[in-house]
PDB file of N, CA, C, O and CB in Angstrom:
ATOM      1  N   MET A   1      56.943 -16.418   5.711  1.00  0.00           N
ATOM      2  CA  MET A   1      57.958 -15.392   5.672  1.00  0.00           C
ATOM      3  C   MET A   1      57.847 -14.360   4.372  1.00  0.00           C
ATOM      4  O   MET A   1      57.923 -13.138   4.497  1.00  0.00           O
ATOM      5  CB  MET A   1      59.349 -16.139   5.677  1.00  0.00           C
ATOM      6  N   TRP A   2      57.661 -15.024   3.141  1.00  0.00           N
ATOM      7  CA  TRP A   2      57.615 -14.247   2.039  1.00  0.00           C
ATOM      8  C   TRP A   2      56.522 -13.136   1.989  1.00  0.00           C
ATOM      9  O   TRP A   2      56.670 -12.127   1.299  1.00  0.00           O
ATOM     10  CB  TRP A   2      57.489 -15.106   0.975  1.00  0.00           C
ATOM     11  N   GLU A   3      55.435 -13.365   2.742  1.00  0.00           N
ATOM     12  CA  GLU A   3      54.255 -12.491   2.915  1.00  0.00           C
ATOM     13  C   GLU A   3      54.852 -11.333   3.873  1.00  0.00           C
ATOM     14  O   GLU A   3      54.251 -10.259   3.889  1.00  0.00           O
ATOM     15  CB  GLU A   3      52.891 -13.339   3.596  1.00  0.00           C
ATOM     16  N   ASN A   4      55.867 -11.480   4.574  1.00  0.00           N
ATOM     17  CA  ASN A   4      56.203 -10.410   5.518  1.00  0.00           C
ATOM     18  C   ASN A   4      57.173  -9.478   4.823  1.00  0.00           C
ATOM     19  O   ASN A   4      57.620  -8.519   5.452  1.00  0.00           O
ATOM     20  CB  ASN A   4      56.815 -10.976   6.851  1.00  0.00           C
ATOM     21  N   LEU A   5      57.514  -9.687   3.614  1.00  0.00           N
ATOM     22  CA  LEU A   5      58.535  -8.957   2.925  1.00  0.00           C
ATOM     23  C   LEU A   5      57.614  -7.826   2.322  1.00  0.00           C
ATOM     24  O   LEU A   5      56.427  -7.975   2.030  1.00  0.00           O
ATOM     25  CB  LEU A   5      59.416  -9.883   1.794  1.00  0.00           C
ATOM     26  N   SER A   6      58.352  -6.676   2.184  1.00  0.00           N
ATOM     27  CA  SER A   6      57.620  -5.591   1.387  1.00  0.00           C
ATOM     28  C   SER A   6      57.653  -5.754   0.036  1.00  0.00           C
ATOM     29  O   SER A   6      58.627  -6.394  -0.359  1.00  0.00           O
ATOM     30  CB  SER A   6      58.116  -4.294   1.615  1.00  0.00           C
ATOM     31  N   PRO A   7      56.793  -5.326  -0.900  1.00  0.00           N
ATOM     32  CA  PRO A   7      56.763  -5.519  -2.494  1.00  0.00           C
ATOM     33  C   PRO A   7      58.047  -5.287  -3.025  1.00  0.00           C
ATOM     34  O   PRO A   7      58.559  -6.100  -3.795  1.00  0.00           O
ATOM     35  CB  PRO A   7      55.776  -4.551  -3.253  1.00  0.00           C
ATOM     36  N   PRO A   8      58.678  -4.126  -2.639  1.00  0.00           N
ATOM     37  CA  PRO A   8      60.054  -4.029  -3.374  1.00  0.00           C
ATOM     38  C   PRO A   8      61.040  -5.040  -3.153  1.00  0.00           C
ATOM     39  O   PRO A   8      61.895  -5.300  -4.000  1.00  0.00           O
ATOM     40  CB  PRO A   8      60.722  -2.827  -3.045  1.00  0.00           C
ATOM     41  N   TRP A   9      60.949  -5.676  -1.947  1.00  0.00           N
ATOM     42  CA  TRP A   9      61.811  -6.761  -1.635  1.00  0.00           C
ATOM     43  C   TRP A   9      61.565  -8.001  -2.241  1.00  0.00           C
ATOM     44  O   TRP A   9      62.502  -8.696  -2.633  1.00  0.00           O
ATOM     45  CB  TRP A   9      61.825  -6.967  -0.352  1.00  0.00           C
ATOM     46  N   GLN A  10      60.141  -8.420  -2.382  1.00  0.00           N
ATOM     47  CA  GLN A  10      59.861  -9.346  -3.026  1.00  0.00           C
ATOM     48  C   GLN A  10      60.266  -9.331  -4.426  1.00  0.00           C
ATOM     49  O   GLN A  10      60.795 -10.352  -4.864  1.00  0.00           O
ATOM     50  CB  GLN A  10      58.722  -9.499  -2.850  1.00  0.00           C
ATOM     51  N   VAL A  11      60.068  -8.146  -5.336  1.00  0.00           N
ATOM     52  CA  VAL A  11      60.296  -7.912  -6.619  1.00  0.00           C
ATOM     53  C   VAL A  11      61.768  -8.210  -6.746  1.00  0.00           C
ATOM     54  O   VAL A  11      62.130  -8.926  -7.680  1.00  0.00           O
ATOM     55  CB  VAL A  11      59.871  -6.534  -7.039  1.00  0.00           C
ATOM     56  N   ALA A  12      62.697  -7.703  -5.848  1.00  0.00           N
ATOM     57  CA  ALA A  12      64.178  -7.640  -6.059  1.00  0.00           C
ATOM     58  C   ALA A  12      64.428  -9.281  -5.798  1.00  0.00           C
ATOM     59  O   ALA A  12      65.169  -9.741  -6.668  1.00  0.00           O
ATOM     60  CB  ALA A  12      65.075  -6.460  -4.893  1.00  0.00           C
ATOM     61  N   LEU A  13      64.070 -10.093  -4.990  1.00  0.00           N
ATOM     62  CA  LEU A  13      64.288 -11.408  -4.839  1.00  0.00           C
ATOM     63  C   LEU A  13      63.838 -12.254  -6.014  1.00  0.00           C
ATOM     64  O   LEU A  13      64.502 -13.241  -6.331  1.00  0.00           O
ATOM     65  CB  LEU A  13      63.680 -11.808  -3.667  1.00  0.00           C
ATOM     66  N   GLU A  14      62.721 -11.905  -6.685  1.00  0.00           N
ATOM     67  CA  GLU A  14      62.230 -12.364  -7.825  1.00  0.00           C
ATOM     68  C   GLU A  14      63.176 -12.285  -8.922  1.00  0.00           C
ATOM     69  O   GLU A  14      63.469 -13.265  -9.606  1.00  0.00           O
ATOM     70  CB  GLU A  14      61.095 -11.725  -8.109  1.00  0.00           C
ATOM     71  N   MET A  15      63.693 -11.028  -9.107  1.00  0.00           N
ATOM     72  CA  MET A  15      64.682 -10.573 -10.112  1.00  0.00           C
ATOM     73  C   MET A  15      66.013 -11.494  -9.886  1.00  0.00           C
ATOM     74  O   MET A  15      66.549 -12.081 -10.826  1.00  0.00           O
ATOM     75  CB  MET A  15      65.003  -8.907  -9.922  1.00  0.00           C
ATOM     76  N   ALA A  16      66.447 -11.554  -8.663  1.00  0.00           N
ATOM     77  CA  ALA A  16      67.527 -12.460  -8.395  1.00  0.00           C
ATOM     78  C   ALA A  16      67.458 -13.824  -8.786  1.00  0.00           C
ATOM     79  O   ALA A  16      68.406 -14.444  -9.269  1.00  0.00           O
ATOM     80  CB  ALA A  16      67.758 -12.472  -7.138  1.00  0.00           C
ATOM     81  N   TRP A  17      66.155 -14.351  -8.538  1.00  0.00           N
ATOM     82  CA  TRP A  17      65.823 -15.649  -8.995  1.00  0.00           C
ATOM     83  C   TRP A  17      65.864 -16.006 -10.469  1.00  0.00           C
ATOM     84  O   TRP A  17      66.264 -17.074 -10.933  1.00  0.00           O
ATOM     85  CB  TRP A  17      64.593 -15.897  -8.559  1.00  0.00           C
ATOM     86  N   GLU A  18      65.387 -14.943 -11.150  1.00  0.00           N
ATOM     87  CA  GLU A  18      65.575 -14.898 -12.575  1.00  0.00           C
ATOM     88  C   GLU A  18      66.964 -14.886 -13.036  1.00  0.00           C
ATOM     89  O   GLU A  18      67.349 -15.702 -13.873  1.00  0.00           O
ATOM     90  CB  GLU A  18      64.934 -13.777 -13.100  1.00  0.00           C
ATOM     91  N   ALA A  19      67.791 -13.934 -12.491  1.00  0.00           N
ATOM     92  CA  ALA A  19      69.088 -14.101 -12.858  1.00  0.00           C
ATOM     93  C   ALA A  19      69.830 -15.541 -12.640  1.00  0.00           C
ATOM     94  O   ALA A  19      70.487 -16.104 -13.516  1.00  0.00           O
ATOM     95  CB  ALA A  19      69.752 -13.093 -12.169  1.00  0.00           C
ATOM     96  N   TYR A  20      69.629 -16.005 -11.414  1.00  0.00           N
ATOM     97  CA  TYR A  20      70.004 -17.210 -11.165  1.00  0.00           C
ATOM     98  C   TYR A  20      69.498 -18.296 -12.119  1.00  0.00           C
ATOM     99  O   TYR A  20      70.344 -18.997 -12.675  1.00  0.00           O
ATOM    100  CB  TYR A  20      69.663 -17.443  -9.916  1.00  0.00           C
ATOM    101  N   CYS A  21      68.348 -18.476 -12.332  1.00  0.00           N
ATOM    102  CA  CYS A  21      67.813 -19.481 -13.696  1.00  0.00           C
ATOM    103  C   CYS A  21      68.514 -19.432 -14.976  1.00  0.00           C
ATOM    104  O   CYS A  21      68.730 -20.366 -15.747  1.00  0.00           O
ATOM    105  CB  CYS A  21      66.341 -19.123 -14.175  1.00  0.00           C
ATOM    106  N   ALA A  22      68.909 -17.926 -15.110  1.00  0.00           N
ATOM    107  CA  ALA A  22      69.623 -17.722 -16.501  1.00  0.00           C
ATOM    108  C   ALA A  22      71.044 -17.905 -16.500  1.00  0.00           C
ATOM    109  O   ALA A  22      71.753 -17.800 -17.501  1.00  0.00           O
ATOM    110  CB  ALA A  22      69.408 -16.354 -17.046  1.00  0.00           C
ATOM    111  N   GLY A  23      71.510 -18.235 -15.127  1.00  0.00           N
ATOM    112  CA  GLY A  23      72.990 -18.688 -15.235  1.00  0.00           C
ATOM    113  C   GLY A  23      73.998 -17.703 -15.016  1.00  0.00           C
ATOM    114  O   GLY A  23      75.200 -17.872 -15.220  1.00  0.00           O
ATOM    115  N   THR A  24      73.345 -16.464 -14.505  1.00  0.00           N
ATOM    116  CA  THR A  24      74.251 -15.248 -14.089  1.00  0.00           C
ATOM    117  C   THR A  24      74.135 -14.968 -12.779  1.00  0.00           C
ATOM    118  O   THR A  24      73.405 -15.633 -12.045  1.00  0.00           O
ATOM    119  CB  THR A  24      73.968 -13.990 -14.792  1.00  0.00           C
ATOM    120  N   ILE A  25      74.961 -13.790 -12.295  1.00  0.00           N
ATOM    121  CA  ILE A  25      74.988 -13.546 -10.948  1.00  0.00           C
ATOM    122  C   ILE A  25      73.755 -13.164 -10.292  1.00  0.00           C
ATOM    123  O   ILE A  25      73.053 -12.264 -10.753  1.00  0.00           O
ATOM    124  CB  ILE A  25      75.877 -12.637 -10.719  1.00  0.00           C
ATOM    125  N   GLN A  26      73.460 -13.792  -9.254  1.00  0.00           N
ATOM    126  CA  GLN A  26      71.890 -13.581  -8.770  1.00  0.00           C
ATOM    127  C   GLN A  26      71.744 -12.458  -7.945  1.00  0.00           C
ATOM    128  O   GLN A  26      71.837 -12.522  -6.719  1.00  0.00           O
ATOM    129  CB  GLN A  26      71.292 -14.781  -7.932  1.00  0.00           C
ATOM    130  N   ILE A  27      71.503 -11.363  -8.617  1.00  0.00           N
ATOM    131  CA  ILE A  27      71.320 -10.084  -8.017  1.00  0.00           C
ATOM    132  C   ILE A  27      70.054  -9.499  -8.573  1.00  0.00           C
ATOM    133  O   ILE A  27      69.893  -9.707  -9.776  1.00  0.00           O
ATOM    134  CB  ILE A  27      72.520  -9.172  -8.256  1.00  0.00           C
ATOM    135  N   GLY A  28      69.210  -8.878  -8.017  1.00  0.00           N
ATOM    136  CA  GLY A  28      68.032  -7.955  -8.390  1.00  0.00           C
ATOM    137  C   GLY A  28      68.224  -6.742  -7.824  1.00  0.00           C
ATOM    138  O   GLY A  28      68.942  -6.633  -6.830  1.00  0.00           O
ATOM    139  N   ALA A  29      67.566  -5.616  -8.424  1.00  0.00           N
ATOM    140  CA  ALA A  29      67.592  -4.292  -7.992  1.00  0.00           C
ATOM    141  C   ALA A  29      66.043  -3.774  -8.276  1.00  0.00           C
ATOM    142  O   ALA A  29      65.300  -4.184  -9.168  1.00  0.00           O
ATOM    143  CB  ALA A  29      68.794  -3.435  -8.796  1.00  0.00           C
ATOM    144  N   VAL A  30      65.756  -2.762  -7.277  1.00  0.00           N
ATOM    145  CA  VAL A  30      64.399  -2.301  -7.401  1.00  0.00           C
ATOM    146  C   VAL A  30      64.494  -0.709  -7.075  1.00  0.00           C
ATOM    147  O   VAL A  30      65.284  -0.281  -6.234  1.00  0.00           O
ATOM    148  CB  VAL A  30      63.376  -3.150  -6.363  1.00  0.00           C
ATOM    149  N   ILE A  31      63.685   0.064  -7.761  1.00  0.00           N
ATOM    150  CA  ILE A  31      63.554   1.528  -7.476  1.00  0.00           C
ATOM    151  C   ILE A  31      62.267   1.584  -7.112  1.00  0.00           C
ATOM    152  O   ILE A  31      61.389   1.213  -7.890  1.00  0.00           O
ATOM    153  CB  ILE A  31      63.873   2.515  -8.605  1.00  0.00           C
ATOM    154  N   ALA A  32      61.986   2.063  -5.865  1.00  0.00           N
ATOM    155  CA  ALA A  32      60.621   2.121  -5.437  1.00  0.00           C
ATOM    156  C   ALA A  32      60.379   3.643  -4.945  1.00  0.00           C
ATOM    157  O   ALA A  32      61.340   4.243  -4.463  1.00  0.00           O
ATOM    158  CB  ALA A  32      60.339   0.999  -4.257  1.00  0.00           C
ATOM    159  N   ASP A  33      59.143   4.274  -5.051  1.00  0.00           N
ATOM    160  CA  ASP A  33      58.821   5.486  -4.645  1.00  0.00           C
ATOM    161  C   ASP A  33      58.810   5.440  -3.066  1.00  0.00           C
ATOM    162  O   ASP A  33      59.071   4.407  -2.449  1.00  0.00           O
ATOM    163  CB  ASP A  33      57.518   5.906  -5.285  1.00  0.00           C
ATOM    164  N   VAL A  34      58.462   6.740  -2.408  1.00  0.00           N
ATOM    165  CA  VAL A  34      58.238   6.990  -1.253  1.00  0.00           C
ATOM    166  C   VAL A  34      57.227   6.033  -0.436  1.00  0.00           C
ATOM    167  O   VAL A  34      57.301   5.674   0.739  1.00  0.00           O
ATOM    168  CB  VAL A  34      57.894   8.223  -1.311  1.00  0.00           C
ATOM    169  N   SER A  35      56.315   5.747  -1.361  1.00  0.00           N
ATOM    170  CA  SER A  35      55.074   4.767  -0.684  1.00  0.00           C
ATOM    171  C   SER A  35      55.462   3.316  -0.892  1.00  0.00           C
ATOM    172  O   SER A  35      54.644   2.446  -0.593  1.00  0.00           O
ATOM    173  CB  SER A  35      53.469   4.992  -1.458  1.00  0.00           C
ATOM    174  N   GLY A  36      56.514   3.028  -1.327  1.00  0.00           N
ATOM    175  CA  GLY A  36      56.939   1.676  -1.525  1.00  0.00           C
ATOM    176  C   GLY A  36      56.453   1.067  -2.758  1.00  0.00           C
ATOM    177  O   GLY A  36      56.465  -0.162  -2.825  1.00  0.00           O
ATOM    178  N   ASN A  37      56.024   1.763  -3.754  1.00  0.00           N
ATOM    179  CA  ASN A  37      55.605   1.444  -5.121  1.00  0.00           C
ATOM    180  C   ASN A  37      56.646   0.920  -5.999  1.00  0.00           C
ATOM    181  O   ASN A  37      57.614   1.679  -6.038  1.00  0.00           O
ATOM    182  CB  ASN A  37      55.059   2.589  -5.745  1.00  0.00           C
ATOM    183  N   VAL A  38      56.767  -0.131  -6.718  1.00  0.00           N
ATOM    184  CA  VAL A  38      58.070  -0.483  -7.414  1.00  0.00           C
ATOM    185  C   VAL A  38      57.738   0.363  -8.705  1.00  0.00           C
ATOM    186  O   VAL A  38      56.672   0.232  -9.307  1.00  0.00           O
ATOM    187  CB  VAL A  38      58.381  -2.255  -7.685  1.00  0.00           C
ATOM    188  N   ILE A  39      58.745   1.251  -9.089  1.00  0.00           N
ATOM    189  CA  ILE A  39      58.655   1.924 -10.248  1.00  0.00           C
ATOM    190  C   ILE A  39      59.624   1.332 -11.448  1.00  0.00           C
ATOM    191  O   ILE A  39      59.297   1.458 -12.628  1.00  0.00           O
ATOM    192  CB  ILE A  39      58.950   3.346  -9.909  1.00  0.00           C
ATOM    193  N   LEU A  40      60.784   0.707 -11.065  1.00  0.00           N
ATOM    194  CA  LEU A  40      61.569   0.064 -11.800  1.00  0.00           C
ATOM    195  C   LEU A  40      62.100  -1.074 -11.314  1.00  0.00           C
ATOM    196  O   LEU A  40      62.061  -1.214 -10.092  1.00  0.00           O
ATOM    197  CB  LEU A  40      62.396   0.763 -12.159  1.00  0.00           C
ATOM    198  N   HIS A  41      62.696  -2.110 -12.120  1.00  0.00           N
ATOM    199  CA  HIS A  41      63.393  -3.202 -11.623  1.00  0.00           C
ATOM    200  C   HIS A  41      64.173  -3.614 -12.722  1.00  0.00           C
ATOM    201  O   HIS A  41      63.914  -3.295 -13.883  1.00  0.00           O
ATOM    202  CB  HIS A  41      62.548  -4.272 -11.077  1.00  0.00           C
ATOM    203  N   GLY A  42      65.325  -4.467 -12.306  1.00  0.00           N
ATOM    204  CA  GLY A  42      66.333  -5.070 -13.177  1.00  0.00           C
ATOM    205  C   GLY A  42      66.983  -6.087 -12.421  1.00  0.00           C
ATOM    206  O   GLY A  42      66.796  -6.255 -11.216  1.00  0.00           O
ATOM    207  N   ARG A  43      67.808  -6.817 -13.190  1.00  0.00           N
ATOM    208  CA  ARG A  43      68.640  -7.850 -12.696  1.00  0.00           C
ATOM    209  C   ARG A  43      70.042  -7.909 -13.377  1.00  0.00           C
ATOM    210  O   ARG A  43      70.320  -7.324 -14.424  1.00  0.00           O
ATOM    211  CB  ARG A  43      67.927  -9.139 -12.864  1.00  0.00           C
ATOM    212  N   ASN A  44      70.900  -8.700 -12.639  1.00  0.00           N
ATOM    213  CA  ASN A  44      72.214  -8.754 -13.263  1.00  0.00           C
ATOM    214  C   ASN A  44      72.164  -9.612 -14.608  1.00  0.00           C
ATOM    215  O   ASN A  44      71.411 -10.585 -14.657  1.00  0.00           O
ATOM    216  CB  ASN A  44      73.258  -9.368 -12.231  1.00  0.00           C
ATOM    217  N   ARG A  45      72.979  -9.253 -15.726  1.00  0.00           N
ATOM    218  CA  ARG A  45      72.950  -9.797 -16.846  1.00  0.00           C
ATOM    219  C   ARG A  45      74.381 -10.014 -17.513  1.00  0.00           C
ATOM    220  O   ARG A  45      74.594 -10.180 -18.714  1.00  0.00           O
ATOM    221  CB  ARG A  45      72.089  -9.043 -17.580  1.00  0.00           C
ATOM    222  N   ILE A  46      75.259  -9.979 -16.547  1.00  0.00           N
ATOM    223  CA  ILE A  46      76.681  -9.929 -16.983  1.00  0.00           C
ATOM    224  C   ILE A  46      77.164 -11.097 -17.506  1.00  0.00           C
ATOM    225  O   ILE A  46      78.176 -10.955 -18.193  1.00  0.00           O
ATOM    226  CB  ILE A  46      77.539  -9.579 -15.964  1.00  0.00           C
ATOM    227  N   LEU A  47      76.729 -12.250 -17.381  1.00  0.00           N
ATOM    228  CA  LEU A  47      77.075 -13.470 -18.216  1.00  0.00           C
ATOM    229  C   LEU A  47      76.004 -14.049 -19.052  1.00  0.00           C
ATOM    230  O   LEU A  47      75.962 -15.212 -19.454  1.00  0.00           O
ATOM    231  CB  LEU A  47      77.536 -14.539 -17.360  1.00  0.00           C
ATOM    232  N   GLU A  48      75.102 -13.066 -19.281  1.00  0.00           N
ATOM    233  CA  GLU A  48      74.068 -13.254 -20.497  1.00  0.00           C
ATOM    234  C   GLU A  48      74.588 -12.815 -21.945  1.00  0.00           C
ATOM    235  O   GLU A  48      75.271 -11.794 -22.030  1.00  0.00           O
ATOM    236  CB  GLU A  48      72.730 -12.357 -20.197  1.00  0.00           C
ATOM    237  N   ILE A  49      74.322 -13.460 -22.931  1.00  0.00           N
ATOM    238  CA  ILE A  49      74.690 -12.983 -24.357  1.00  0.00           C
ATOM    239  C   ILE A  49      73.672 -12.354 -24.893  1.00  0.00           C
ATOM    240  O   ILE A  49      73.925 -11.712 -25.913  1.00  0.00           O
ATOM    241  CB  ILE A  49      75.077 -14.013 -25.296  1.00  0.00           C
ATOM    242  N   SER A  50      72.444 -12.352 -24.449  1.00  0.00           N
ATOM    243  CA  SER A  50      71.270 -11.578 -24.990  1.00  0.00           C
ATOM    244  C   SER A  50      70.273 -10.948 -23.960  1.00  0.00           C
ATOM    245  O   SER A  50      70.039 -11.553 -22.914  1.00  0.00           O
ATOM    246  CB  SER A  50      70.480 -12.497 -25.873  1.00  0.00           C
ATOM    247  N   ALA A  51      69.701  -9.787 -24.225  1.00  0.00           N
ATOM    248  CA  ALA A  51      68.759  -9.326 -23.188  1.00  0.00           C
ATOM    249  C   ALA A  51      67.655  -8.488 -23.850  1.00  0.00           C
ATOM    250  O   ALA A  51      67.832  -8.145 -25.019  1.00  0.00           O
ATOM    251  CB  ALA A  51      69.505  -8.487 -22.078  1.00  0.00           C
ATOM    252  N   PRO A  52      66.595  -8.146 -23.245  1.00  0.00           N
ATOM    253  CA  PRO A  52      65.487  -7.345 -23.782  1.00  0.00           C
ATOM    254  C   PRO A  52      66.070  -6.014 -24.148  1.00  0.00           C
ATOM    255  O   PRO A  52      67.079  -5.579 -23.594  1.00  0.00           O
ATOM    256  CB  PRO A  52      64.296  -7.190 -22.758  1.00  0.00           C
ATOM    257  N   GLU A  53      65.439  -5.393 -25.062  1.00  0.00           N
ATOM    258  CA  GLU A  53      65.702  -4.022 -25.293  1.00  0.00           C
ATOM    259  C   GLU A  53      65.993  -3.120 -24.457  1.00  0.00           C
ATOM    260  O   GLU A  53      65.313  -3.236 -23.438  1.00  0.00           O
ATOM    261  CB  GLU A  53      64.904  -3.564 -25.782  1.00  0.00           C
ATOM    262  N   ASN A  54      66.834  -2.116 -24.431  1.00  0.00           N
ATOM    263  CA  ASN A  54      67.304  -1.326 -23.272  1.00  0.00           C
ATOM    264  C   ASN A  54      67.948  -1.861 -22.075  1.00  0.00           C
ATOM    265  O   ASN A  54      67.980  -1.258 -21.001  1.00  0.00           O
ATOM    266  CB  ASN A  54      66.310  -0.696 -22.819  1.00  0.00           C
ATOM    267  N   GLN A  55      68.466  -3.019 -22.293  1.00  0.00           N
ATOM    268  CA  GLN A  55      69.110  -3.760 -21.146  1.00  0.00           C
ATOM    269  C   GLN A  55      70.614  -4.128 -21.531  1.00  0.00           C
ATOM    270  O   GLN A  55      70.951  -4.566 -22.631  1.00  0.00           O
ATOM    271  CB  GLN A  55      68.251  -5.132 -20.798  1.00  0.00           C
ATOM    272  N   ALA A  56      71.440  -3.888 -20.486  1.00  0.00           N
ATOM    273  CA  ALA A  56      72.868  -4.230 -20.815  1.00  0.00           C
ATOM    274  C   ALA A  56      73.068  -5.572 -20.518  1.00  0.00           C
ATOM    275  O   ALA A  56      72.509  -6.008 -19.512  1.00  0.00           O
ATOM    276  CB  ALA A  56      73.887  -3.412 -20.085  1.00  0.00           C
ATOM    277  N   CYS A  57      73.939  -6.515 -21.374  1.00  0.00           N
ATOM    278  CA  CYS A  57      74.406  -7.758 -21.115  1.00  0.00           C
ATOM    279  C   CYS A  57      75.624  -8.060 -21.608  1.00  0.00           C
ATOM    280  O   CYS A  57      76.241  -7.284 -22.336  1.00  0.00           O
ATOM    281  CB  CYS A  57      73.609  -8.619 -21.500  1.00  0.00           C
ATOM    282  N   ASN A  58      76.102  -9.320 -21.216  1.00  0.00           N
ATOM    283  CA  ASN A  58      77.563  -9.732 -21.682  1.00  0.00           C
ATOM    284  C   ASN A  58      78.642  -8.559 -21.621  1.00  0.00           C
ATOM    285  O   ASN A  58      79.483  -8.300 -22.481  1.00  0.00           O
ATOM    286  CB  ASN A  58      77.506 -10.254 -23.237  1.00  0.00           C
ATOM    287  N   ASN A  59      78.416  -7.891 -20.368  1.00  0.00           N
ATOM    288  CA  ASN A  59      79.278  -6.855 -20.206  1.00  0.00           C
ATOM    289  C   ASN A  59      79.546  -6.612 -18.605  1.00  0.00           C
ATOM    290  O   ASN A  59      78.593  -6.793 -17.847  1.00  0.00           O
ATOM    291  CB  ASN A  59      78.680  -5.620 -20.940  1.00  0.00           C
ATOM    292  N   GLU A  60      80.761  -6.224 -18.087  1.00  0.00           N
ATOM    293  CA  GLU A  60      80.955  -6.070 -16.795  1.00  0.00           C
ATOM    294  C   GLU A  60      80.090  -5.118 -16.112  1.00  0.00           C
ATOM    295  O   GLU A  60      79.867  -5.155 -14.902  1.00  0.00           O
ATOM    296  CB  GLU A  60      82.190  -5.769 -16.615  1.00  0.00           C
ATOM    297  N   LEU A  61      79.524  -4.112 -17.070  1.00  0.00           N
ATOM    298  CA  LEU A  61      78.526  -3.095 -16.502  1.00  0.00           C
ATOM    299  C   LEU A  61      77.109  -3.421 -16.418  1.00  0.00           C
ATOM    300  O   LEU A  61      76.237  -2.688 -15.951  1.00  0.00           O
ATOM    301  CB  LEU A  61      78.568  -1.921 -17.254  1.00  0.00           C
ATOM    302  N   ALA A  62      76.929  -4.798 -17.003  1.00  0.00           N
ATOM    303  CA  ALA A  62      75.537  -5.101 -16.885  1.00  0.00           C
ATOM    304  C   ALA A  62      74.966  -5.520 -15.448  1.00  0.00           C
ATOM    305  O   ALA A  62      74.375  -6.591 -15.311  1.00  0.00           O
ATOM    306  CB  ALA A  62      75.281  -6.172 -17.835  1.00  0.00           C
ATOM    307  N   HIS A  63      75.147  -4.710 -14.474  1.00  0.00           N
ATOM    308  CA  HIS A  63      74.662  -4.836 -13.112  1.00  0.00           C
ATOM    309  C   HIS A  63      73.164  -4.655 -13.110  1.00  0.00           C
ATOM    310  O   HIS A  63      72.551  -4.072 -14.005  1.00  0.00           O
ATOM    311  CB  HIS A  63      75.340  -3.816 -12.178  1.00  0.00           C
ATOM    312  N   ALA A  64      72.563  -5.257 -11.924  1.00  0.00           N
ATOM    313  CA  ALA A  64      71.050  -5.086 -11.771  1.00  0.00           C
ATOM    314  C   ALA A  64      70.552  -3.836 -11.581  1.00  0.00           C
ATOM    315  O   ALA A  64      69.433  -3.533 -11.995  1.00  0.00           O
ATOM    316  CB  ALA A  64      70.554  -5.788 -10.734  1.00  0.00           C
ATOM    317  N   GLU A  65      71.400  -2.920 -10.882  1.00  0.00           N
ATOM    318  CA  GLU A  65      71.217  -1.502 -10.711  1.00  0.00           C
ATOM    319  C   GLU A  65      71.111  -0.863 -12.026  1.00  0.00           C
ATOM    320  O   GLU A  65      70.089  -0.238 -12.310  1.00  0.00           O
ATOM    321  CB  GLU A  65      72.322  -0.892  -9.922  1.00  0.00           C
ATOM    322  N   LEU A  66      72.073  -0.968 -12.840  1.00  0.00           N
ATOM    323  CA  LEU A  66      72.087  -0.199 -14.191  1.00  0.00           C
ATOM    324  C   LEU A  66      71.068  -0.791 -14.981  1.00  0.00           C
ATOM    325  O   LEU A  66      70.503  -0.040 -15.776  1.00  0.00           O
ATOM    326  CB  LEU A  66      73.467  -0.251 -14.983  1.00  0.00           C
ATOM    327  N   ASN A  67      70.667  -2.133 -14.924  1.00  0.00           N
ATOM    328  CA  ASN A  67      69.510  -2.317 -15.837  1.00  0.00           C
ATOM    329  C   ASN A  67      68.186  -1.947 -15.238  1.00  0.00           C
ATOM    330  O   ASN A  67      67.170  -1.829 -15.923  1.00  0.00           O
ATOM    331  CB  ASN A  67      69.436  -3.730 -16.286  1.00  0.00           C
ATOM    332  N   ALA A  68      68.224  -1.770 -13.967  1.00  0.00           N
ATOM    333  CA  ALA A  68      66.835  -1.004 -13.370  1.00  0.00           C
ATOM    334  C   ALA A  68      66.759   0.338 -13.981  1.00  0.00           C
ATOM    335  O   ALA A  68      65.700   0.797 -14.410  1.00  0.00           O
ATOM    336  CB  ALA A  68      66.826  -0.773 -11.649  1.00  0.00           C
ATOM    337  N   LEU A  69      67.851   0.945 -14.019  1.00  0.00           N
ATOM    338  CA  LEU A  69      67.930   2.308 -14.444  1.00  0.00           C
ATOM    339  C   LEU A  69      67.486   2.389 -16.011  1.00  0.00           C
ATOM    340  O   LEU A  69      66.752   3.259 -16.480  1.00  0.00           O
ATOM    341  CB  LEU A  69      69.440   2.855 -14.195  1.00  0.00           C
ATOM    342  N   LEU A  70      68.100   1.270 -16.750  1.00  0.00           N
ATOM    343  CA  LEU A  70      67.954   1.324 -18.124  1.00  0.00           C
ATOM    344  C   LEU A  70      66.474   1.039 -18.496  1.00  0.00           C
ATOM    345  O   LEU A  70      65.995   1.403 -19.570  1.00  0.00           O
ATOM    346  CB  LEU A  70      68.911   0.355 -18.773  1.00  0.00           C
ATOM    347  N   SER A  71      65.923   0.506 -17.741  1.00  0.00           N
ATOM    348  CA  SER A  71      64.411   0.109 -17.944  1.00  0.00           C
ATOM    349  C   SER A  71      63.289   1.296 -17.990  1.00  0.00           C
ATOM    350  O   SER A  71      62.078   1.170 -18.174  1.00  0.00           O
ATOM    351  CB  SER A  71      64.008  -0.851 -16.729  1.00  0.00           C
ATOM    352  N   VAL A  72      64.031   2.462 -17.772  1.00  0.00           N
ATOM    353  CA  VAL A  72      63.020   3.729 -17.895  1.00  0.00           C
ATOM    354  C   VAL A  72      62.347   3.797 -19.228  1.00  0.00           C
ATOM    355  O   VAL A  72      62.935   3.536 -20.278  1.00  0.00           O
ATOM    356  CB  VAL A  72      63.788   5.149 -17.702  1.00  0.00           C
ATOM    357  N   LYS A  73      61.163   4.138 -19.155  1.00  0.00           N
ATOM    358  CA  LYS A  73      60.501   4.049 -20.658  1.00  0.00           C
ATOM    359  C   LYS A  73      60.577   5.594 -20.864  1.00  0.00           C
ATOM    360  O   LYS A  73      60.445   6.499 -20.040  1.00  0.00           O
ATOM    361  CB  LYS A  73      58.719   3.309 -20.807  1.00  0.00           C
ATOM    362  N   ASN A  74      60.840   5.633 -22.263  1.00  0.00           N
ATOM    363  CA  ASN A  74      61.080   7.029 -22.910  1.00  0.00           C
ATOM    364  C   ASN A  74      59.619   7.696 -23.148  1.00  0.00           C
ATOM    365  O   ASN A  74      59.526   8.814 -23.654  1.00  0.00           O
ATOM    366  CB  ASN A  74      61.948   6.877 -24.431  1.00  0.00           C
TER     367      ASN A  74
END
């Protein structure tokens, strides 16, 4: 079943699993191009007290979608 999922769905589920393992709300988000290549990804960090640079955490706004957008490299 896993191999039948497109790469963006696989990454989104991996992000959700990471969120679950971290004890926060288990949601992952992916931004893909028209060819299905994953460009950005993030996960929910609402209940976490620390996060990598450029990621929101410990805040009601720390949704997976926001963290995916915040992962843009300058």
